[in-house]
C-alpha positions in Angstrom: 27.0 99.4 150.4 28.7 97.6 153.2 31.9 97.3 155.3 33.6 95.3 152.5 32.6 97.9 149.9 34.2 100.6 152.1 37.4 98.6 152.6 37.7 98.0 148.9 37.1 101.7 148.1 39.6 102.9 150.6 42.2 100.4 149.3 41.5 101.4 145.6 41.8 105.1 146.4 44.9 104.6 148.4 46.5 102.8 145.5 45.4 105.6 143.1 47.0 108.2 145.4 50.4 106.6 145.1 51.0 108.4 141.8 48.6 111.4 142.3 49.6 115.0 141.7 47.6 117.9 142.8 46.9 121.3 141.4 46.7 124.2 143.9 44.8 127.3 143.1 46.5 130.7 143.7 44.9 131.1 147.2 46.0 127.7 148.4 49.4 128.1 146.9 49.9 131.5 148.7 48.6 130.0 152.0 50.9 127.1 151.7 53.8 129.4 151.0 52.9 131.5 154.0 52.8 128.5 156.3 56.1 127.2 154.9 57.8 130.5 155.5 56.3 131.0 159.0 57.2 127.5 160.1 60.6 127.6 158.5 59.8 124.5 156.5 61.5 123.9 153.1 59.3 120.9 152.3 55.7 121.9 151.6 54.6 118.3 151.3 55.1 117.9 155.1 52.6 120.8 155.7 50.2 119.2 153.3 50.4 115.9 155.2 49.8 117.8 158.5 46.8 119.6 157.0 45.3 116.2 155.9 45.9 114.8 159.4 44.3 117.9 161.0 41.3 117.8 158.6 40.8 114.1 159.2 40.9 114.4 163.0 38.5 117.4 162.9 36.1 115.4 160.8 36.3 112.4 163.1 35.9 114.5 166.2 32.9 116.4 164.9 31.1 113.1 163.9 31.0 114.1 160.2 33.1 111.1 159.1 30.6 108.7 160.7 27.7 110.6 159.3 29.0 110.3 155.7 30.1 106.7 156.2 26.7 105.7 157.6 25.0 107.5 154.7 27.2 105.9 152.0 28.2 102.6 153.4 25.9 102.0 156.4 28.9 101.6 158.7 30.9 103.8 161.1 34.6 104.5 161.4 34.8 102.3 164.5 33.2 99.4 162.5 35.7 100.0 159.7 38.6 99.9 162.2 37.4 96.7 163.9 36.6 95.0 160.6 33.1 94.1 161.7 29.7 95.8 162.2 28.1 96.5 165.6 25.6 93.6 164.9 28.5 91.3 164.3 30.3 92.5 167.4 27.3 92.0 169.7 26.1 88.8 168.2 22.9 90.5 167.0 23.2 88.9 163.6 23.8 85.4 165.0 20.7 85.0 167.2 17.3 84.4 165.9 14.9 87.3 165.8 11.7 85.2 166.1 10.1 86.0 169.4 9.6 82.3 170.1 13.3 81.6 169.7 14.6 84.4 171.8 17.6 83.5 173.8 16.4 85.2 177.0 12.8 85.7 178.0 11.9 88.4 180.6 
């Protein structure tokens, strides 16, 4: 898989989520109700959005997102954000790898 595959999968899933509905088990429903009551929030969807943001940030900060992206797509989140791989950023894919054609010789 590649950066393009990841971008396509993210776009497809985002499109699919436009009309998605979710089922909450009893525990999640009770926890969401408790949070809504405690935070005096009448719209539980706002709490769900905040929970997704918190989980995403925690996953990024812990390095778990990069781990899974590298395993499944051979890219990192930074590469996804920039739209190019580290090799493309550094020019590693544009220079010959043959020792006789190295750009710099030490």
